[in-house]
N, C-alpha and C positions, 0 to 999 in steps of 0.2 A: 592479285586480282586487278585487272586493268581498269582504268577509269571508264572505258566504254562498257565493260562487263557490269560495273557498278550501276551505270546509268540505265542499261538495258534491264537489269534485274529490278531496279526501282520502278521502271515503267510497267513491267509485268505485275509487280506487287500492287500497283494502284488498281489493277483490274481483278486480280485473283482474290477470291473470298477465303475465309478461314477454312471452310469445308473443302475448297479446292486444294489448299495447301495440305490439309490432312490426307486427302486422297493421293497427292503426289509424293508425300514423304512417309506415309504410313504412321504418322504420329496421331496420338489422341490429344485433342486440343481442349484444355479446360483452364478456365481462369486466365492467368497471365501467360500461360504457355503459348497462346497464339501470338502475342506480342513478342515473346522471346524467340519463337520460331522465325518470325519475319525478320528480326534483327540478325539471326544467324544466317539466313538466306542471303541477306544483303552483302555479307562478307564471305560467303561460301565460295570456295575455289570452283571456277566454272560457272558461277552464277546459278540461274534457275533453268536455263534452256536444256541442259542435259537431262533434267528430270522430265521435261516435256517430250523428249525424243526417246525415252526409255521404253523397253517392252512392257514394263509394269504399268506405265501410264496408258499405253495403247490398250492393254487388256482391261484396265479399270474403267476406261471411258467408253470403249467400243466393243467390249466383250464381257464375258463373265455374267454374273447374276445382276441384271439391271434393277432388281427389286431391293438390292442392298440399300439399307437406309442411309448409308454414307453418301450415296449418289443423289439423294433427294436435295434439291437446292444447289447442285453443282452449276456453276455459271456457264453460259454459252461461250464466254471468252476462253475458259479452260478447254471446252470441247474443240473449239476452232484452233486454239493454240496447239493442242496435241495433233489435230489433223494436219495442220500446216507443217509442223516439224516432222511428222512421220512421212508426209509426202516428199519433203525436201530430202529426207534420208533415202527414200527410194530413188530419187534422182541420181544419187551417186552410183547406182548400179544399172539403172535402166538405159536402154539404147534409144527409146523414142517415147513420145507422149502423144495422146490423141488431141486433135484440134479441129474445131468446126471451121475448116478452111473455106467451105462453101455452104450456102444456105441449105440446112437440113441434112448435112452429111459430115461426119467426122472422119478425118484422115490422119494418118500417123505423121508426126514431125520428128525428124532425126537430129536436128540441131539442138541437142540437149545441153551442150556446153554453155550456151548463152543463158539458159535457165539456171544452171548451176552457178554461173557468175553472179547473176542478180540475187539469187537466194543465199549466196555466201555472206551477205550483209545481215547481221542480226536485226538491224532496223527494218530491212525489207521484210523479214519474217514476221516481226512485230506488226508492221503495217498491214500485212495480209490478214493476220488473225484479228486485229482490231477492226479492220474494214468489215469482215464477215460478222463479227459480233454486233457492229453498229446497225446492221440491217435486221436484227431481231427486235428492235424497238424503233419502228419507222415513224417519223413525224409526218403528220398530214393535218389539213384544216383549211382555214381561209383567213385572209387579211382584207381589211377595208382600205381602198385606195381612192384618191381624188382623181377624177377625170373631168374633161371639159363638160361632160353631161351630168356631173355630180358624183357623189360617192357610189362606189360599186364594190361588190364583194368578189375577191379573187381567190379561187381555190388552188391548192397545191398538194402534192404528195411526193415524198422522197423516192417513191418507186415509179414515178411518171416523169420521164425525161423532158417531155414537152412542157408540162406544167412547171417543173423545176426551172427549166431554162427561162420561162417567162418572168421569174422572180428577178432576173438581172435587170429588168426595166423598172423595178419597183424599189430596190434596196439602195442604201447609201453607198458611197464609194468605199467606206470602211468595211462594209459588209460583203462587197463583191468577191474578195478572195475566198471567203468561206463558202459562198454559193458556188463559185467556180470549182473549188476543191471537191465539194459534194457532188457536182455534176460529173467530174472525173471519176469519183468513187462509184457513182451509179452506172456509168458506162462500163467500168471494169467489172462491177458486180454482175450486171446483166449478161455481158458477153462471156464472162468466165463461169458463172454458176447456172444461168438460165439461157444458154444460147438457143436451145430448142424452142422455148417460149418466144424469144425475141425473133427468131426466124419466122415463126408462124404469125406473130403480131404484125411485124413490119411497120412502116410509117407511110402515110399518105403524102402526096405532093405538098400540101400546105404544112403538115407537121415537119416534113423534111426541110422545107424552107425556113421555118421558125428555128429549128435546131441549128441549121447552118449559119444563121445570123447571130445566134447566141454566143457572145464572147468572141466574135470574129474580130480580127484587126480591121482598122478603117480601110475602106475600099474607095476606088475612084467614083466620081459621080456617074450615074447611070450604069454602074456595075453592081453585080450581085455576088454574094459569097457562093463559091462553088465547091463541089467535092474535090479534094486533093487526090493526087495519085497515091495509092496505098503503098506503104513501105514493103520491102521484101518479106514474104511470109505472112502478110496480113490478109484477112478475108477480103475477097475481091468484089462482093456483090451484096446488095440487100441491107437490112437493118444492122447486121453484124458489122459490115464494112463501115457503115456510117458512124456507128458509135465507137468503133476502133479509131477512126480518124478524129472524131470530136473529143474522145477521151484524152488523147494526146494533147489536143489543142487546149482543152479546159485545164488540164494539169499545168501546162506551160504558162497559161495566163495567170493561174492562181499563184504559181511560184514567182512570176515576175512582179506581182503586186504585193507580195509579202514583205514586210519590213525586215531588214537585216539587223543582227544575225538571227537566223531561224534556229529554233531548238533542234536537236538531233533527230527526234522522232517526227519532225515535220520536214527536215532537210531531204528526206527520201523523195519528196515531191519533185525535186530537181531532176531525179533520174527517171521519172515516170514517162515523159514524152518519148524517150528512147527505149524504155524497157516495158512499155505498156503491153506489148504482145507477149513478152516473157511472163509478166505477172498474170496475164489472162490465161496462159497455158498452165501455169502452176495452180491457179484456182480451178481450172478444168480438171486437173489431176486430183486435187483435193475433193472435188465434187464427185468424180467417178469412183474414187476409192472409199469415201467415207460419208458422203452427204446425199447421194442421189435419191435414195428411197425416202428420205425424211426432209427434203427441201421445203415442202409446203408447210410442214410442222414448224420448222425453224423460222421461215421467212414470210409465211402468210401470202404466198403468191397464188394460192388456189389451184395448185397442180402438183403432181408427183413426178 
């Protein structure tokens, strides 16, 4: 077993519960058996990913008798881990994937080779599953900040790009990489999982200006941040195009600010500026195949 397989398996085991492992392996976990099973999986040839891509995992999570008591308490990370791995498996044989290339309309994209290349990395697959699971527990609230007019309360939500971007003006330099990474995550999540909602929501001129300024590199005096030309294959208009552009920028800025060396599960951020569109399309495939009817239940976006 390679050192990368060991590291990837360890990362998955940090998220998977004992019930998850019982479902994946068919084992009955009692007493010390759970600890023993985790130990055996750490040294198992092939690690844990081949369990996530197996037909048995697909049936257990997305088919069969959902009233099975074994499924009670199964973690969202397991659900999304199986969904991502099954979608990546489908990429090996499919000739195109759907993509919201224009506001309100999905179109087929035939350049599947790029998606396969990105998804060939185990850390990319882990990144996508972890990102989806992170949005089942969204942070929101308010912070008190000092202003020239005194203290004021500033509200934020991890599902609101404009409010999240405004935190960049409030946090310390040490906290900026985390906020920038989370902004990149949000752009990827919304464009990949909720493109229809995003197309309908849109951004007003003031919101767009605030987003374009968030994490932007320094500009000349009397100059304002502008939309960049979209890369080939990127959405060309509306809120989808804006977050596609900004997601790449936010990931790049987060990576540039991270101290070296970055751990393997974070180093994938280095690839995101160039592979944002690939990751977005894979999330779109995951959503279409496994999540569309239950998105509001998983993520609390108030829509289906």
